[in-house]
PDB file with SEQRES, HELIX, SHEET and CRYST1 records, atoms N, CA, C and O in Angstrom:
SEQRES   1 A   49  MET GLN LYS LYS PHE GLU ILE VAL LYS HIS GLU GLN SER          
SEQRES   2 A   49  TYR ASP GLY PHE PHE LYS LEU GLU THR TYR THR LEU LYS          
SEQRES   3 A   49  HIS THR LEU PHE ALA GLY GLY TRP SER ASN VAL ILE LEU          
SEQRES   4 A   49  ASN GLU ASN TYR PHE ALA VAL ILE THR VAL                      
SHEET    1 AA1 3 PHE A   5  ASP A  15  0                                        
SHEET    2 AA1 3 PHE A  18  HIS A  27 -1                                        
SHEET    3 AA1 3 ILE A  38  ALA A  45 -1                                        
CRYST1    1.000    1.000    1.000  90.00  90.00  90.00 P 1           1          
ATOM      1  N   MET A   1      17.874 -14.879   4.000  1.00  0.00           N  
ATOM      2  CA  MET A   1      16.433 -14.724   4.073  1.00  0.00           C  
ATOM      3  C   MET A   1      15.948 -13.853   2.910  1.00  0.00           C  
ATOM      4  O   MET A   1      16.494 -12.780   2.653  1.00  0.00           O  
ATOM      5  N   GLN A   2      14.959 -14.315   2.244  1.00  0.00           N  
ATOM      6  CA  GLN A   2      14.394 -13.558   1.129  1.00  0.00           C  
ATOM      7  C   GLN A   2      13.275 -12.670   1.648  1.00  0.00           C  
ATOM      8  O   GLN A   2      12.359 -13.138   2.324  1.00  0.00           O  
ATOM      9  N   LYS A   3      13.357 -11.392   1.328  1.00  0.00           N  
ATOM     10  CA  LYS A   3      12.322 -10.440   1.748  1.00  0.00           C  
ATOM     11  C   LYS A   3      11.087 -10.609   0.892  1.00  0.00           C  
ATOM     12  O   LYS A   3      11.176 -10.724  -0.331  1.00  0.00           O  
ATOM     13  N   LYS A   4       9.931 -10.622   1.540  1.00  0.00           N  
ATOM     14  CA  LYS A   4       8.671 -10.778   0.833  1.00  0.00           C  
ATOM     15  C   LYS A   4       7.638  -9.844   1.431  1.00  0.00           C  
ATOM     16  O   LYS A   4       7.769  -9.388   2.567  1.00  0.00           O  
ATOM     17  N   PHE A   5       6.630  -9.573   0.662  1.00  0.00           N  
ATOM     18  CA  PHE A   5       5.491  -8.833   1.180  1.00  0.00           C  
ATOM     19  C   PHE A   5       4.229  -9.414   0.568  1.00  0.00           C  
ATOM     20  O   PHE A   5       4.273 -10.096  -0.455  1.00  0.00           O  
ATOM     21  N   GLU A   6       3.121  -9.138   1.201  1.00  0.00           N  
ATOM     22  CA  GLU A   6       1.836  -9.631   0.736  1.00  0.00           C  
ATOM     23  C   GLU A   6       0.826  -8.491   0.791  1.00  0.00           C  
ATOM     24  O   GLU A   6       0.642  -7.866   1.836  1.00  0.00           O  
ATOM     25  N   ILE A   7       0.179  -8.226  -0.331  1.00  0.00           N  
ATOM     26  CA  ILE A   7      -0.884  -7.229  -0.362  1.00  0.00           C  
ATOM     27  C   ILE A   7      -2.167  -7.922   0.075  1.00  0.00           C  
ATOM     28  O   ILE A   7      -2.679  -8.802  -0.616  1.00  0.00           O  
ATOM     29  N   VAL A   8      -2.672  -7.517   1.221  1.00  0.00           N  
ATOM     30  CA  VAL A   8      -3.883  -8.110   1.775  1.00  0.00           C  
ATOM     31  C   VAL A   8      -5.113  -7.541   1.080  1.00  0.00           C  
ATOM     32  O   VAL A   8      -6.067  -8.264   0.793  1.00  0.00           O  
ATOM     33  N   LYS A   9      -5.081  -6.217   0.810  1.00  0.00           N  
ATOM     34  CA  LYS A   9      -6.222  -5.552   0.189  1.00  0.00           C  
ATOM     35  C   LYS A   9      -5.733  -4.325  -0.573  1.00  0.00           C  
ATOM     36  O   LYS A   9      -4.819  -3.634  -0.122  1.00  0.00           O  
ATOM     37  N   HIS A  10      -6.337  -4.055  -1.723  1.00  0.00           N  
ATOM     38  CA  HIS A  10      -6.040  -2.860  -2.513  1.00  0.00           C  
ATOM     39  C   HIS A  10      -7.367  -2.261  -2.952  1.00  0.00           C  
ATOM     40  O   HIS A  10      -8.236  -2.965  -3.467  1.00  0.00           O  
ATOM     41  N   GLU A  11      -7.518  -0.957  -2.746  1.00  0.00           N  
ATOM     42  CA  GLU A  11      -8.732  -0.295  -3.207  1.00  0.00           C  
ATOM     43  C   GLU A  11      -8.404   1.118  -3.672  1.00  0.00           C  
ATOM     44  O   GLU A  11      -7.487   1.761  -3.162  1.00  0.00           O  
ATOM     45  N   GLN A  12      -9.167   1.580  -4.643  1.00  0.00           N  
ATOM     46  CA  GLN A  12      -9.039   2.954  -5.096  1.00  0.00           C  
ATOM     47  C   GLN A  12     -10.040   3.759  -4.280  1.00  0.00           C  
ATOM     48  O   GLN A  12     -11.246   3.703  -4.524  1.00  0.00           O  
ATOM     49  N   SER A  13      -9.529   4.504  -3.313  1.00  0.00           N  
ATOM     50  CA  SER A  13     -10.374   5.206  -2.351  1.00  0.00           C  
ATOM     51  C   SER A  13     -11.076   6.414  -2.959  1.00  0.00           C  
ATOM     52  O   SER A  13     -12.200   6.741  -2.578  1.00  0.00           O  
ATOM     53  N   TYR A  14     -10.409   7.080  -3.907  1.00  0.00           N  
ATOM     54  CA  TYR A  14     -11.008   8.257  -4.539  1.00  0.00           C  
ATOM     55  C   TYR A  14     -10.464   8.378  -5.945  1.00  0.00           C  
ATOM     56  O   TYR A  14      -9.278   8.140  -6.174  1.00  0.00           O  
ATOM     57  N   ASP A  15     -11.323   8.748  -6.898  1.00  0.00           N  
ATOM     58  CA  ASP A  15     -10.909   8.956  -8.280  1.00  0.00           C  
ATOM     59  C   ASP A  15     -11.667  10.150  -8.828  1.00  0.00           C  
ATOM     60  O   ASP A  15     -12.804  10.027  -9.283  1.00  0.00           O  
ATOM     61  N   GLY A  16     -11.024  11.305  -8.781  1.00  0.00           N  
ATOM     62  CA  GLY A  16     -11.633  12.548  -9.253  1.00  0.00           C  
ATOM     63  C   GLY A  16     -10.530  13.448  -9.759  1.00  0.00           C  
ATOM     64  O   GLY A  16      -9.783  13.071 -10.662  1.00  0.00           O  
ATOM     65  N   PHE A  17     -10.420  14.631  -9.187  1.00  0.00           N  
ATOM     66  CA  PHE A  17      -9.350  15.562  -9.546  1.00  0.00           C  
ATOM     67  C   PHE A  17      -7.983  14.965  -9.211  1.00  0.00           C  
ATOM     68  O   PHE A  17      -6.989  15.273  -9.870  1.00  0.00           O  
ATOM     69  N   PHE A  18      -7.937  14.129  -8.207  1.00  0.00           N  
ATOM     70  CA  PHE A  18      -6.743  13.373  -7.851  1.00  0.00           C  
ATOM     71  C   PHE A  18      -7.162  11.936  -7.588  1.00  0.00           C  
ATOM     72  O   PHE A  18      -8.353  11.631  -7.533  1.00  0.00           O  
ATOM     73  N   LYS A  19      -6.186  11.060  -7.426  1.00  0.00           N  
ATOM     74  CA  LYS A  19      -6.472   9.661  -7.122  1.00  0.00           C  
ATOM     75  C   LYS A  19      -5.855   9.313  -5.784  1.00  0.00           C  
ATOM     76  O   LYS A  19      -4.760   9.766  -5.448  1.00  0.00           O  
ATOM     77  N   LEU A  20      -6.564   8.511  -5.035  1.00  0.00           N  
ATOM     78  CA  LEU A  20      -6.075   8.016  -3.754  1.00  0.00           C  
ATOM     79  C   LEU A  20      -6.258   6.511  -3.734  1.00  0.00           C  
ATOM     80  O   LEU A  20      -7.378   6.007  -3.819  1.00  0.00           O  
ATOM     81  N   GLU A  21      -5.139   5.794  -3.619  1.00  0.00           N  
ATOM     82  CA  GLU A  21      -5.171   4.346  -3.547  1.00  0.00           C  
ATOM     83  C   GLU A  21      -4.740   3.918  -2.159  1.00  0.00           C  
ATOM     84  O   GLU A  21      -3.794   4.469  -1.596  1.00  0.00           O  
ATOM     85  N   THR A  22      -5.428   2.943  -1.613  1.00  0.00           N  
ATOM     86  CA  THR A  22      -5.133   2.442  -0.276  1.00  0.00           C  
ATOM     87  C   THR A  22      -4.705   0.977  -0.369  1.00  0.00           C  
ATOM     88  O   THR A  22      -5.406   0.144  -0.943  1.00  0.00           O  
ATOM     89  N   TYR A  23      -3.552   0.686   0.201  1.00  0.00           N  
ATOM     90  CA  TYR A  23      -3.046  -0.680   0.255  1.00  0.00           C  
ATOM     91  C   TYR A  23      -2.991  -1.128   1.709  1.00  0.00           C  
ATOM     92  O   TYR A  23      -2.532  -0.387   2.578  1.00  0.00           O  
ATOM     93  N   THR A  24      -3.450  -2.314   1.962  1.00  0.00           N  
ATOM     94  CA  THR A  24      -3.274  -2.965   3.253  1.00  0.00           C  
ATOM     95  C   THR A  24      -2.304  -4.113   3.004  1.00  0.00           C  
ATOM     96  O   THR A  24      -2.575  -4.984   2.178  1.00  0.00           O  
ATOM     97  N   LEU A  25      -1.170  -4.122   3.712  1.00  0.00           N  
ATOM     98  CA  LEU A  25      -0.146  -5.126   3.425  1.00  0.00           C  
ATOM     99  C   LEU A  25       0.598  -5.547   4.675  1.00  0.00           C  
ATOM    100  O   LEU A  25       0.467  -4.943   5.740  1.00  0.00           O  
ATOM    101  N   LYS A  26       1.379  -6.599   4.516  1.00  0.00           N  
ATOM    102  CA  LYS A  26       2.281  -7.050   5.577  1.00  0.00           C  
ATOM    103  C   LYS A  26       3.563  -7.521   4.912  1.00  0.00           C  
ATOM    104  O   LYS A  26       3.576  -7.822   3.718  1.00  0.00           O  
ATOM    105  N   HIS A  27       4.644  -7.586   5.685  1.00  0.00           N  
ATOM    106  CA  HIS A  27       5.943  -7.954   5.130  1.00  0.00           C  
ATOM    107  C   HIS A  27       6.688  -8.859   6.090  1.00  0.00           C  
ATOM    108  O   HIS A  27       6.343  -8.955   7.267  1.00  0.00           O  
ATOM    109  N   THR A  28       7.710  -9.519   5.578  1.00  0.00           N  
ATOM    110  CA  THR A  28       8.512 -10.394   6.433  1.00  0.00           C  
ATOM    111  C   THR A  28       9.392  -9.556   7.355  1.00  0.00           C  
ATOM    112  O   THR A  28       9.765  -8.429   7.029  1.00  0.00           O  
ATOM    113  N   LEU A  29       9.708 -10.117   8.487  1.00  0.00           N  
ATOM    114  CA  LEU A  29      10.566  -9.457   9.465  1.00  0.00           C  
ATOM    115  C   LEU A  29      11.962 -10.065   9.438  1.00  0.00           C  
ATOM    116  O   LEU A  29      12.124 -11.247   9.136  1.00  0.00           O  
ATOM    117  N   PHE A  30      12.964  -9.259   9.751  1.00  0.00           N  
ATOM    118  CA  PHE A  30      14.345  -9.741   9.790  1.00  0.00           C  
ATOM    119  C   PHE A  30      14.493 -10.880  10.790  1.00  0.00           C  
ATOM    120  O   PHE A  30      15.237 -11.830  10.548  1.00  0.00           O  
ATOM    121  N   ALA A  31      13.790 -10.788  11.906  1.00  0.00           N  
ATOM    122  CA  ALA A  31      13.858 -11.805  12.957  1.00  0.00           C  
ATOM    123  C   ALA A  31      13.039 -13.047  12.621  1.00  0.00           C  
ATOM    124  O   ALA A  31      13.050 -14.022  13.372  1.00  0.00           O  
ATOM    125  N   GLY A  32      12.330 -13.013  11.495  1.00  0.00           N  
ATOM    126  CA  GLY A  32      11.484 -14.131  11.086  1.00  0.00           C  
ATOM    127  C   GLY A  32      10.022 -13.819  11.339  1.00  0.00           C  
ATOM    128  O   GLY A  32       9.688 -12.996  12.191  1.00  0.00           O  
ATOM    129  N   GLY A  33       9.164 -14.476  10.598  1.00  0.00           N  
ATOM    130  CA  GLY A  33       7.733 -14.250  10.742  1.00  0.00           C  
ATOM    131  C   GLY A  33       7.268 -13.058   9.918  1.00  0.00           C  
ATOM    132  O   GLY A  33       8.000 -12.544   9.071  1.00  0.00           O  
ATOM    133  N   TRP A  34       6.049 -12.631  10.179  1.00  0.00           N  
ATOM    134  CA  TRP A  34       5.422 -11.545   9.431  1.00  0.00           C  
ATOM    135  C   TRP A  34       5.094 -10.372  10.343  1.00  0.00           C  
ATOM    136  O   TRP A  34       4.852 -10.545  11.538  1.00  0.00           O  
ATOM    137  N   SER A  35       5.090  -9.188   9.767  1.00  0.00           N  
ATOM    138  CA  SER A  35       4.721  -7.979  10.508  1.00  0.00           C  
ATOM    139  C   SER A  35       3.218  -7.945  10.713  1.00  0.00           C  
ATOM    140  O   SER A  35       2.478  -8.749  10.146  1.00  0.00           O  
ATOM    141  N   ASN A  36       2.779  -7.001  11.532  1.00  0.00           N  
ATOM    142  CA  ASN A  36       1.347  -6.730  11.630  1.00  0.00           C  
ATOM    143  C   ASN A  36       0.902  -6.093  10.315  1.00  0.00           C  
ATOM    144  O   ASN A  36       1.725  -5.594   9.548  1.00  0.00           O  
ATOM    145  N   VAL A  37      -0.385  -6.114  10.069  1.00  0.00           N  
ATOM    146  CA  VAL A  37      -0.925  -5.500   8.855  1.00  0.00           C  
ATOM    147  C   VAL A  37      -0.757  -3.984   8.965  1.00  0.00           C  
ATOM    148  O   VAL A  37      -1.073  -3.387   9.994  1.00  0.00           O  
ATOM    149  N   ILE A  38      -0.251  -3.367   7.883  1.00  0.00           N  
ATOM    150  CA  ILE A  38      -0.068  -1.916   7.858  1.00  0.00           C  
ATOM    151  C   ILE A  38      -0.888  -1.328   6.717  1.00  0.00           C  
ATOM    152  O   ILE A  38      -1.245  -2.024   5.766  1.00  0.00           O  
ATOM    153  N   LEU A  39      -1.176  -0.048   6.825  1.00  0.00           N  
ATOM    154  CA  LEU A  39      -1.973   0.664   5.835  1.00  0.00           C  
ATOM    155  C   LEU A  39      -1.085   1.681   5.126  1.00  0.00           C  
ATOM    156  O   LEU A  39      -0.375   2.444   5.781  1.00  0.00           O  
ATOM    157  N   ASN A  40      -1.118   1.700   3.799  1.00  0.00           N  
ATOM    158  CA  ASN A  40      -0.343   2.638   3.001  1.00  0.00           C  
ATOM    159  C   ASN A  40      -1.289   3.332   2.034  1.00  0.00           C  
ATOM    160  O   ASN A  40      -2.002   2.672   1.278  1.00  0.00           O  
ATOM    161  N   GLU A  41      -1.298   4.665   2.055  1.00  0.00           N  
ATOM    162  CA  GLU A  41      -2.145   5.435   1.146  1.00  0.00           C  
ATOM    163  C   GLU A  41      -1.265   6.210   0.172  1.00  0.00           C  
ATOM    164  O   GLU A  41      -0.329   6.897   0.581  1.00  0.00           O  
ATOM    165  N   ASN A  42      -1.569   6.097  -1.113  1.00  0.00           N  
ATOM    166  CA  ASN A  42      -0.806   6.771  -2.163  1.00  0.00           C  
ATOM    167  C   ASN A  42      -1.677   7.814  -2.838  1.00  0.00           C  
ATOM    168  O   ASN A  42      -2.795   7.526  -3.265  1.00  0.00           O  
ATOM    169  N   TYR A  43      -1.157   9.025  -2.930  1.00  0.00           N  
ATOM    170  CA  TYR A  43      -1.849  10.168  -3.507  1.00  0.00           C  
ATOM    171  C   TYR A  43      -1.242  10.485  -4.857  1.00  0.00           C  
ATOM    172  O   TYR A  43      -0.029  10.668  -4.960  1.00  0.00           O  
ATOM    173  N   PHE A  44      -2.067  10.554  -5.901  1.00  0.00           N  
ATOM    174  CA  PHE A  44      -1.609  10.872  -7.242  1.00  0.00           C  
ATOM    175  C   PHE A  44      -2.318  12.139  -7.706  1.00  0.00           C  
ATOM    176  O   PHE A  44      -3.536  12.144  -7.884  1.00  0.00           O  
ATOM    177  N   ALA A  45      -1.567  13.196  -7.898  1.00  0.00           N  
ATOM    178  CA  ALA A  45      -2.143  14.461  -8.353  1.00  0.00           C  
ATOM    179  C   ALA A  45      -2.152  14.516  -9.875  1.00  0.00           C  
ATOM    180  O   ALA A  45      -1.245  14.012 -10.536  1.00  0.00           O  
ATOM    181  N   VAL A  46      -3.176  15.128 -10.405  1.00  0.00           N  
ATOM    182  CA  VAL A  46      -3.287  15.335 -11.843  1.00  0.00           C  
ATOM    183  C   VAL A  46      -2.831  16.762 -12.135  1.00  0.00           C  
ATOM    184  O   VAL A  46      -3.409  17.719 -11.620  1.00  0.00           O  
ATOM    185  N   ILE A  47      -1.807  16.902 -12.950  1.00  0.00           N  
ATOM    186  CA  ILE A  47      -1.285  18.230 -13.273  1.00  0.00           C  
ATOM    187  C   ILE A  47      -1.769  18.594 -14.671  1.00  0.00           C  
ATOM    188  O   ILE A  47      -1.481  17.897 -15.643  1.00  0.00           O  
ATOM    189  N   THR A  48      -2.506  19.695 -14.755  1.00  0.00           N  
ATOM    190  CA  THR A  48      -3.002  20.155 -16.055  1.00  0.00           C  
ATOM    191  C   THR A  48      -2.498  21.564 -16.306  1.00  0.00           C  
ATOM    192  O   THR A  48      -2.326  22.354 -15.377  1.00  0.00           O  
ATOM    193  N   VAL A  49      -2.272  21.858 -17.539  1.00  0.00           N  
ATOM    194  CA  VAL A  49      -1.790  23.185 -17.909  1.00  0.00           C  
ATOM    195  C   VAL A  49      -2.743  23.822 -18.902  1.00  0.00           C  
ATOM    196  O   VAL A  49      -2.515  24.949 -19.341  1.00  0.00           O  
TER     197      VAL A  49                                                      
END                                                                             
């Protein structure tokens, strides 16, 4: 079985001192079929010196 995923939605939730990106996605299951839609938020900090 080949593992796959699908990005349902991608948005940049915030873009200022830091960045916040939100992904809504689903992936294949070992037992077959697709998972429920899940939400993943990624935080990117800006480091300045």
